[in-house]
C-alpha positions as CSV (number, residue, x, y, z in Angstrom):
1,M,105.0,127.8,58.0
2,R,105.2,125.5,55.0
3,N,104.5,128.4,52.6
4,F,107.4,130.3,54.2
5,F,109.7,127.3,53.7
6,D,108.6,126.8,50.1
7,V,108.9,130.5,49.2
8,L,112.3,130.8,50.9
9,V,113.8,127.8,49.3
10,R,112.5,128.6,45.8
11,Y,113.7,132.2,46.1
12,E,117.2,131.2,47.2
13,T,117.4,128.7,44.3
14,E,116.3,131.3,41.8
15,L,118.4,134.1,43.2
16,W,121.5,131.8,43.2
17,A,120.8,130.9,39.5
18,M,120.4,134.6,38.6
19,V,123.7,135.6,40.3
20,E,125.4,132.6,38.8
21,S,124.2,133.5,35.3
22,R,125.5,137.1,35.7
23,L,128.9,135.8,36.9
24,A,129.1,133.5,34.0
25,A,128.2,136.2,31.5
26,A,130.9,138.4,32.9
27,G,133.5,135.7,32.8
28,A,133.8,135.6,36.6
29,V,134.3,132.5,38.8
30,S,131.2,130.5,39.8
31,L,129.2,131.5,42.8
32,A,130.4,128.5,44.8
33,T,134.0,129.6,44.1
34,L,133.2,133.2,45.1
35,E,131.7,132.0,48.3
36,A,134.8,129.9,49.1
37,L,137.1,132.8,48.2
38,R,135.1,135.1,50.5
39,V,135.6,132.7,53.4
40,V,139.3,132.5,52.8
41,D,139.6,136.2,52.6
42,R,137.5,136.8,55.7
43,H,139.7,134.4,57.7
44,A,142.9,135.9,56.1
45,G,145.9,134.0,57.2
46,R,144.1,131.6,59.5
47,C,141.6,129.8,57.2
48,R,141.5,126.0,57.2
49,V,139.1,123.7,55.3
50,H,137.2,123.6,58.6
51,E,136.4,127.3,58.4
52,V,135.2,126.8,54.8
53,S,133.0,124.0,56.0
54,E,131.6,125.9,58.9
55,D,131.0,129.3,57.1
56,L,129.3,127.7,54.1
57,S,127.4,125.1,56.1
58,I,128.7,122.2,54.1
59,T,130.5,119.0,55.1
60,V,134.2,118.9,55.7
61,G,134.5,116.5,52.7
62,A,132.6,118.9,50.4
63,A,134.7,121.8,51.7
64,S,137.9,119.9,51.0
65,K,136.8,119.1,47.5
66,L,135.9,122.8,46.9
67,V,139.3,123.9,48.2
68,D,141.0,121.3,46.0
69,R,139.2,122.6,43.0
70,I,140.0,126.3,43.6
71,E,143.6,125.3,44.5
72,R,143.9,123.6,41.1
73,A,142.6,126.7,39.5
74,G,145.4,128.7,41.1
75,L,143.1,130.9,43.2
76,V,144.3,129.6,46.6
77,R,147.3,127.7,47.9
78,R,147.8,125.6,51.0
79,A,150.5,126.6,53.4
80,P,151.8,124.9,56.5
81,N,149.9,125.7,59.7
82,P,152.4,126.9,62.3
83,Q,150.0,126.1,65.1
84,D,149.0,122.6,64.0
85,R,151.2,120.4,61.7
86,R,148.2,118.2,60.9
87,S,146.3,120.9,59.1
88,A,147.1,123.4,56.4
89,L,146.1,127.0,56.0
90,V,144.3,128.1,52.9
91,V,145.4,131.5,51.5
92,L,144.5,133.5,48.5
93,T,146.9,133.8,45.6
94,P,147.2,137.1,43.7
95,A,145.0,135.5,41.0
96,G,142.5,134.5,43.7
97,A,142.4,138.1,45.1
98,D,141.7,139.4,41.6
99,A,139.1,136.8,40.9
100,L,137.4,137.6,44.3
101,A,137.3,141.4,43.6
102,F,135.9,141.0,40.1
103,A,133.3,138.4,41.1
104,D,132.3,140.2,44.3
105,D,131.7,143.4,42.3
106,T,129.8,141.5,39.6
107,A,127.6,139.7,42.1
108,G,127.0,142.9,44.1
109,R,125.8,144.7,40.9
110,A,123.5,141.7,40.1
111,L,122.0,141.8,43.6
112,A,121.6,145.5,43.6
113,D,119.8,145.4,40.2
114,H,117.4,142.9,41.6
115,L,117.0,144.1,45.2
116,D,117.2,147.9,45.1
117,P,114.0,148.5,43.2
118,S,112.1,145.8,45.2
119,G,110.8,148.1,48.0
120,V,111.8,145.4,50.5
121,D,113.8,146.4,53.6
122,V,116.6,144.0,52.6
123,A,118.7,144.9,55.7
124,A,115.9,144.0,58.1
125,L,115.2,140.8,56.2
126,A,118.9,139.9,56.3
127,D,118.9,140.6,60.1
128,A,115.8,138.4,60.6
129,L,117.3,135.6,58.6
130,A,120.6,135.8,60.6
131,V,118.6,135.5,63.8
132,L,116.8,132.4,62.5
133,R,120.1,130.9,61.2
134,E,121.7,131.4,64.6
135,R,118.8,129.6,66.3
136,L,119.3,126.7,63.9
137,G,123.0,126.6,64.7
138,A,122.4,126.7,68.5
139,S,119.9,123.9,68.2
140,R,122.2,121.9,66.0
141,R,125.1,122.4,68.5
142,Q,122.8,121.2,71.3
143,G,121.8,118.1,69.3
144,L,118.2,119.2,69.0
145,G,118.1,119.5,65.2
146,A,115.4,122.2,65.4
């Protein structure tokens, strides 16, 4: 099991660095920014910092700082939440939508260049990892931590 963990963590780190490098070379936003923009887009019109936190598995504080940073860059804006005055909705700006499209395409090509010739059933691997991630989430919600 330790070998699985070691290989998985190192691969994720190296894969992140490769995609990040391709994004930078293309003049696209960082991978962290891309991930946040994807969350905002996925929750179109109903995204709060909480959704960024949950979807990216980061703390609310880290998500808030990330949203602050991409807001300063003009990629998102905060809007009043009509259902809850205490929170704001995070929405893409036109510049954010453009940055998302460009970075998503660039990251997609980087991943395809790496994964397509690998011979690995990437869809099955993604499905298996999703099952394992859901198990972790269920355990965390039950307070088991396993």
